[in-house]
N, C-alpha and C positions, 0 to 999 in steps of 0.2 A: 626538328621541335621534339621533345620527347615525351610523353604519355606520364600528364599526373595522374596518381592512383589514390583517388579519395581516399583512402586507409590507410594510407600512411604520414609522414611528417616531412616537412622541409625546411630546409634554412632560410630565411630571407632575404641573408647577404649573400653567400656563397653557393644558394641555389643546390646543395646536397642534399639528399633522399637518407632518410632514417625512417626506420622502422614504430613503428604508432605510439609502442610506449615509452620510447625517448623524447624526452623534454626539453634538452638545450643541444644545442649546434657544440661537437667535439673540436672544432678548427675556431667556430666564430665568439664563441660563449657566450649566444644569444638564443632567448625562446624561441622553438621551432613552432613553426604555422604550420595546422591542421590540412589535408590535402587539399575539404572543401573552400578553407582560406587561401589555399595557393590556386585552387580550379577560378578562387573569384576574382582574384590579384590576375590573372594567366588573363581574365576574362574585359579586364578594367584595362587592361593594357591596348591588348585587342581592338577593345571598341576606340580609345581613344587615337590609336595608329587607323582606321578607316575612318575616323571623324576627320582628317587632314584635307585640305586640301591637297592636290597636285596642283593648281593655278597661281602664277604666279603672276600678280598685276600690279600696272604701274604705282597703286594706291599702296604697294606693299614696302614697306621700310627693309632692309637690305644689308648683308654686315657680307666682308669678303674672309670666309674661316682657311685657309688654303691661298698659297698660288705654287706653280708648277706646272710639269710637261701639260700639254693634251692626253695624252697616257696615262697617266697616274691621275689627273683629275677627274676621267672619266670614271677611270678603276673607282673613285671615290663618290664619285653620284652616282653610282650605280647602287653602291651597299647604302646610301640616305636613301635611292629608289625603293629598295626591298624593305625599305620601313619607311614608306609614304613623308619621306621628307621630302619637299621639291629643293631642287638647287637649279644655278645658272649658271653656266660658261662667260666669264666676260675677260677680255684682253686688256692692257693696257697701252696707252700710246707710247711709240717710240721704246716698245719690249726689246727687241730685235738688235740684234750688232747692225744691221744694217749692210751686212753683206751678205745676208740669203743663206750663209751656213749654220745659223741656232736659229730654232724656232722659239717665236714669241710667249712666253707664259703668259699661263691663265688663271685668274683668281675663282675660285669654286665660291660661290654667292649663295647665300639660302635668307630665309626673311628673319628677322633680327626676334621674332617668337617661336621661332622652332632653335633657337642657338643652343641653348642648352640638352634638348636632346640629340641633336645632331652630334655636338660636341660628344656626348656618351656614347652613341652609335660608332663612331669613328675611335672613339679611345676601345671598347670594347672590342672593336676587328683588330686592330693592331695588336693587343693585349695576346686576343687568341692566334693571330698568325706568328708573333713574335715567342709567344711560350713565355711573357714575363709574367701572365698573371699568378704564375706558379714557381714565380723565384722571388727571396729575400728583398727587396729593393733600401733597405734600408743601411746598406755601410754603402752606397753608391756615390756621393758625394764626398765620400772620404775623401782627405787630400793626406799626401807622403809629402810628413814635413823631413829633410835631413837635419834640424836642430831640435826636434824630439828624440826622446828617449825609444820610443816606441810609434810605432803606425798601425792603422788601421790597413786591409785589402780593399780597395772600393770595388774588386771583383767578388772577393770569395768571402770580404767579413776578417780574414785570418788575423789578428794582432801578431807583429814581431815586431822585432830590432827593428828600428834604421842603419843599422851597422852593414846590414844586408841590402842591396838596390833592387833587390830579384823576391819578391813572395815565395816562403819556401813551400807555400801550400801549395797555389793553382802556376807558380812560375811568370808571373806579373811581374814585368821589370819597371820600375821606375826611373 
């Protein structure tokens, strides 16, 4: 965790640090928080995290949020535990191939009440590990249509003529 200087300012969206005289975040175009406000925000998050019970009881309503191998689910369970979000691993009946060569997939279960926070924690971890938080994903859903005059590359966002089946900018083949 980084040190928050009470004399500086911070962006509430991207968490960037600014000099005290700066009023707006250059990237997000939102008003900055003072160092004191940022410290109060961090303390509130810390208190909420520490107030969570790591116990799951029979009365708790659970939700399956991921399914995968024991190794993968244990890693996600560890990420959640660091944020004081309790979880369970549960198997499904008849989940293996029956020959003994395939492992059973497990479900990662959390309290329904922790759902939003758990999904935020896992999404933040994914973005950090894949560096997707620093990429523009606005063209990721672009479709190469051979009937159109031009198309946008979903990988790099470059607009090009559909007479070529390869993006001239990044080389992605369609």
